[in-house]
VMD Tcl script that draws the C-alpha trace (Angstrom):
set ca {
  {127.38 130.68 168.39}
  {129.05 133.93 169.37}
  {132.00 135.11 171.34}
  {133.73 136.69 174.27}
  {137.03 134.80 173.87}
  {138.48 136.29 170.70}
  {141.24 133.72 170.25}
  {138.83 130.79 170.62}
  {136.42 132.29 168.13}
  {139.17 133.13 165.67}
  {140.15 129.46 165.71}
  {136.51 128.48 165.27}
  {136.02 130.73 162.26}
  {139.36 129.80 160.69}
  {138.23 126.18 160.54}
  {134.96 127.31 158.91}
  {132.91 124.74 160.78}
  {129.42 125.10 162.13}
  {129.05 124.61 165.87}
  {125.43 123.63 165.46}
  {126.22 121.12 162.71}
  {128.92 119.44 164.78}
  {126.70 119.16 167.86}
  {123.27 118.58 166.43}
  {123.56 117.51 162.81}
  {122.72 119.31 159.60}
  {118.98 118.58 159.70}
  {118.72 119.98 163.21}
  {120.59 123.09 162.12}
  {118.19 123.63 159.24}
  {115.24 123.45 161.62}
  {116.87 125.79 164.16}
  {117.78 128.44 161.57}
  {114.25 128.31 160.18}
  {112.80 128.57 163.70}
  {114.94 131.60 164.51}
  {113.71 133.30 161.35}
  {110.08 132.51 162.16}
  {110.43 134.08 165.61}
  {112.12 137.15 164.13}
  {109.43 137.52 161.48}
  {106.63 137.09 164.01}
  {108.07 139.81 166.26}
  {108.05 142.43 163.50}
  {105.32 141.27 161.11}
  {103.04 144.19 162.08}
  {105.74 146.77 161.27}
  {106.74 148.51 158.02}
  {110.19 149.45 156.70}
  {112.38 149.11 159.76}
  {116.13 149.60 160.03}
  {117.87 146.75 161.86}
  {121.20 146.38 163.60}
  {122.21 142.77 164.26}
  {124.96 142.35 166.87}
  {127.56 139.58 166.67}
  {126.45 138.00 163.40}
  {129.02 135.18 163.69}
  {129.19 133.02 160.57}
  {126.00 134.61 159.25}
  {123.60 131.65 159.22}
  {120.68 133.64 160.58}
  {121.68 136.81 158.76}
  {121.68 134.98 155.43}
  {118.24 133.54 156.12}
  {116.82 136.99 156.88}
  {118.41 138.66 153.86}
  {117.41 135.79 151.58}
  {113.76 135.91 152.62}
  {113.68 139.71 152.79}
  {110.48 140.14 154.87}
  {108.18 143.04 154.01}
  {109.15 145.05 157.11}
  {112.89 145.03 156.39}
  {114.27 148.26 154.98}
  {117.90 148.48 156.12}
  {120.05 145.76 157.72}
  {123.46 146.36 159.31}
  {125.53 143.75 161.18}
  {128.44 143.83 163.60}
  {130.99 141.17 164.52}
  {133.73 141.10 167.15}
  {136.45 138.94 165.61}
  {138.57 139.65 162.55}
  {137.97 136.17 161.19}
  {134.23 136.54 161.74}
  {134.26 139.81 159.81}
  {136.17 138.08 157.02}
  {133.64 135.25 156.88}
  {130.73 137.70 156.64}
  {132.42 139.76 153.94}
  {133.00 136.54 152.01}
  {129.21 136.14 152.04}
  {128.85 139.73 150.74}
  {127.27 140.84 154.01}
  {128.26 144.42 154.96}
  {129.71 144.27 158.46}
  {131.30 146.58 161.02}
  {133.82 145.22 163.51}
  {132.46 146.16 166.91}
  {131.96 144.93 170.49}
  {128.29 144.47 171.41}
  {129.07 145.99 174.82}
  {130.56 149.16 173.33}
  {128.64 150.27 170.26}
  {129.84 153.36 168.42}
  {126.43 154.22 166.96}
  {124.51 157.26 168.17}
  {121.36 157.05 170.27}
  {118.29 155.70 168.45}
  {120.30 154.97 165.29}
  {118.17 151.95 164.32}
  {114.50 151.10 164.66}
  {115.43 147.69 166.08}
  {118.60 146.23 167.59}
  {118.66 142.42 167.53}
  {121.00 139.60 168.54}
  {120.99 135.83 168.11}
  {122.91 133.88 170.79}
  {125.24 136.72 171.77}
  {124.35 138.01 175.24}
  {125.14 134.73 177.01}
  {128.72 134.98 175.72}
  {129.66 138.55 176.59}
  {131.55 139.30 179.84}
  {129.07 142.00 180.90}
  {125.53 141.35 179.61}
  {124.22 144.42 181.42}
  {126.47 146.64 179.30}
  {125.18 144.95 176.17}
  {121.55 145.38 177.28}
  {122.15 149.06 178.01}
  {123.81 149.60 174.64}
  {121.01 147.83 172.78}
  {118.41 150.01 174.50}
  {120.42 153.14 173.76}
  {120.94 152.50 170.05}
  {117.41 151.17 169.42}
  {114.68 153.64 168.57}
  {111.82 151.23 169.18}
  {112.66 147.50 169.52}
  {115.21 145.17 171.05}
  {114.97 141.50 170.14}
  {117.18 138.65 171.31}
  {117.36 134.88 171.23}
  {119.38 133.47 174.14}
  {120.19 130.35 176.19}
  {117.65 129.37 178.83}
  {119.14 129.21 182.33}
  {116.12 127.28 183.63}
  {116.83 124.35 181.32}
  {118.53 121.54 183.25}
  {119.99 120.01 180.09}
  {121.39 123.38 179.13}
  {123.07 123.84 182.50}
  {124.63 120.38 182.31}
  {126.18 120.81 178.87}
  {127.58 124.18 179.90}
  {129.95 122.26 182.15}
  {131.60 120.51 179.20}
  {134.98 121.65 177.92}
  {133.73 122.94 174.57}
  {131.03 125.11 176.13}
  {133.40 126.50 178.75}
  {135.93 127.36 176.02}
  {133.28 129.30 174.13}
  {132.22 131.21 177.24}
  {128.68 129.80 177.33}
  {126.75 131.04 180.38}
  {122.97 130.96 180.36}
  {120.86 133.12 182.68}
  {117.49 132.82 184.36}
  {114.60 134.80 182.76}
  {114.51 137.44 185.50}
  {118.28 137.93 185.12}
  {117.96 138.57 181.39}
  {115.25 141.16 181.99}
  {117.39 142.88 184.62}
  {120.15 143.45 182.05}
  {118.04 146.13 180.36}
  {117.59 149.62 181.86}
  {114.43 150.04 183.92}
  {111.60 152.32 182.79}
  {112.84 152.24 179.18}
  {110.32 149.81 177.73}
  {106.55 149.81 177.57}
  {106.78 146.03 177.06}
  {109.60 143.60 177.84}
  {108.74 139.92 177.49}
  {110.60 136.62 177.61}
  {109.32 133.24 176.36}
  {110.87 129.74 176.15}
  {111.27 127.84 172.88}
  {113.23 125.09 171.12}
  {113.76 121.66 172.61}
  {116.48 119.96 170.57}
  {118.47 117.14 172.22}
  {122.23 117.12 171.50}
  {123.91 114.61 169.18}
  {120.72 113.57 167.40}
  {121.13 110.55 165.15}
  {120.36 111.33 161.51}
  {117.51 108.82 161.32}
  {115.69 110.65 164.13}
  {116.22 114.15 162.76}
  {112.76 114.30 161.16}
  {110.98 114.10 164.54}
  {112.92 116.98 166.11}
  {110.48 119.70 164.94}
  {107.52 117.69 166.23}
  {109.07 117.14 169.66}
  {110.21 120.74 169.93}
  {106.93 122.33 168.85}
  {105.02 120.07 171.26}
  {107.29 120.93 174.20}
  {106.82 124.65 173.59}
  {103.07 124.31 174.12}
  {103.19 122.54 177.50}
  {103.01 124.99 180.44}
  {105.89 124.79 182.94}
  {107.53 121.95 181.02}
  {108.25 124.41 178.22}
  {110.79 126.11 180.48}
  {112.99 123.06 179.92}
  {113.41 124.21 176.33}
  {116.95 125.37 175.62}
  {116.22 128.88 174.37}
  {114.35 132.05 175.25}
  {113.03 134.89 173.08}
  {113.31 138.39 174.52}
  {111.40 141.27 172.97}
  {111.32 144.82 174.26}
  {109.33 147.75 172.90}
  {110.56 151.16 174.02}
  {108.26 153.82 175.44}
}
mol new
graphics top color blue
foreach p $ca { graphics top sphere $p radius 0.5 }
foreach p [lrange $ca 0 end-1] q [lrange $ca 1 end] { graphics top cylinder $p $q radius 0.2 }
display resetview
C-alpha cells in the first residue's frame, strides 16, 4: 500500500482508489484494516500515553482506524508520507502529516516512544536504512506489518505487472530482522498472520476471517500467511 516509485504512487493517489479494494473486495478490506488495528492495539495495550510516529501513511486507512478508536495508550500521533498526492489525501482527511522519506527521517534521536509502519518497508529501495532510522527515532518501540517472503502465494503475485509497478518485494523473516541495528533491542520478534486469497468473490467474503484466523494457529502452515508482524523493544 506504500511507495518507492513516486510517479506510480502519485497516479495511484490521484485516482483515489483503494489497492486492497480492487484486489480483494470491500469486505476483505474491512477485515484487514480491523486486523491491523487489533495487532497494533495488542502490541501496546500494556503501555500508557505513548507518542507515535507512523511512517508512510498512504491513503490513511489504518491511520483513520487508530485515530477513530483512540486506544487508551495513545497520547500523540504524527504521520509521514512520501508523495505530494499522498500528503494531500491525508490532509483532506484532517490528518496532520509531514512529507518525508522513511529512509531519511529529519526527527532527532528518540523523538517518539514508538515508530510504526504498515506495509512500507517492503517498498523502500533500502530497507536497512529504514530500519536504522526507525531504531534511531524510536525511544522504546518499533512496530511494523510487512509482506511475508516465505509465503508462496505472495511470491507468485509479486511477479505480476501491478505488483512490480508498485515496487513490491517481500523478505524472509531473518532478512527483516537483519534490517535493524544489532544490540539495539532487548526483544525483536516476528510472527506470521493474515491468510486472504486474492480476488475473493463477494459471496465468500464472510468466511475470510474464519479461514485466516484458523491458518494463523497452525504451526508451520501459518508461515504461508501473507503478512508478518515485527515488534522490537529497545534496551
